[in-house]
N, C-alpha and C positions, 0 to 999 in steps of 0.2 A: 134246854136251849143251847144253841151253838152260836158263838161269836167268831167272826172272821175279820181280821185286821190286816190290811195291806200296807206295805211300805216299799220304798225304793224308787218311787217315781221321781221325775225331774226333767230338766232340760239337757239335751245332748245334741251334739252336732251330727249331721248325716255321716253314716259309716261308723258311728260310735256304738257303745254297748251300755246296757243297764241290766241290773238284776232286780226283779221284783220278788218280794216275799209276802206270804200270806200265812199268818199264824192263827191257828184255831184254838179255841178254849171253850169250856163248858162241857156239854155232853158229847165229847169227841168220839165216844164209842159208836155213836149213831152215824158217823160220817163214812161214806163209801168213797166213790171217785171224787176227785177234785179237779178244778181247772180254772181257765181264764176266758173271759169275754172282754170285748172292748167296744167303746161307743164314742161317736163323734156327734157334735151338736146337730139336732134335727134328724138323726138317723137311729135305727134300731141297734140294739146290742148285737154284736156279731161274735161268733165262736172263734177262739184263738187256739186253745190247746187244752187237752185233758189228760189225766193220768189215773189209772185204776189203782185199787189197793194192792194189786200184784205188779204194779209199775208198767202196765201196758200203756203206751202213749198214743195220742192222736193229735194231728195238727191240721189247721186250715192250710189250703194251698198257698195263701198269701204269706205265711210265715215259715212254711216247711223249709228246712235247711238253714234257717237263720236263728230260730228260737228253739230253746230246749226247756222242757218242763221236767221237774223232778220233785220228789217229796222225801222228807225226813220224818218217818213216823215217830221216832223217839222224841222229836221236837214238835210234833204236830204242825209241821210247816210245809207248805208247798212253794216252790220257787219257779220263776220264769226268767231264764237267762236269754236276753235279747241282744243279738249281735247284728252287725251290718244294718243298723237302723236306717230307715228311710223316712222322709217327711210324711208319707202316707201312713206311717205307724203311729202318728200323733193321735192320741185318744185318751179317754179315761179308761183305765183297765180295772176290771172287776174280777175278784176271786169268787168262786162258788164251791159249794160242797153238796154232794148228793146225799139225801137222807136215805139210810139203809131201809128203814121201815116203809117208806113211801116210794122210793125209787125216783124221786123228783129232785130237781135242783132247788131245794128248799132254803138253802143257806147262802147268803150273799154278804160280801164285804161292802164297805162304803165307797170304794173306788180310790184309785191313785192316778194322778195326771202324768202322762208321758208326753213330752213335747220334743220333736225332732226338728231342729232348725239351725241354720247357720247365722 
């Protein structure tokens, strides 16, 4: 089993920055790519960013140029540095991990709230 725990969410003013962290524990050898989705009330989760085991990164158009995803394999942690935050970035952010055996996003964290407001 794999557990993912997010941290770093909170309230920030427009134009500000936050860094989210996602720490993995358990059967971490089975985790491949990792990334982030976000969700607002009444809407589906939407892709934000992903990073492969070889540090290839991918971003949604909505966050490209403002967010940076990275991972520290020694700490089993993935980060999402969010700069130039906008009110429309307000959401619950979920970390995920891809299971190497299945190739699916089988592992999810509990989510962390990010609110961008003045």
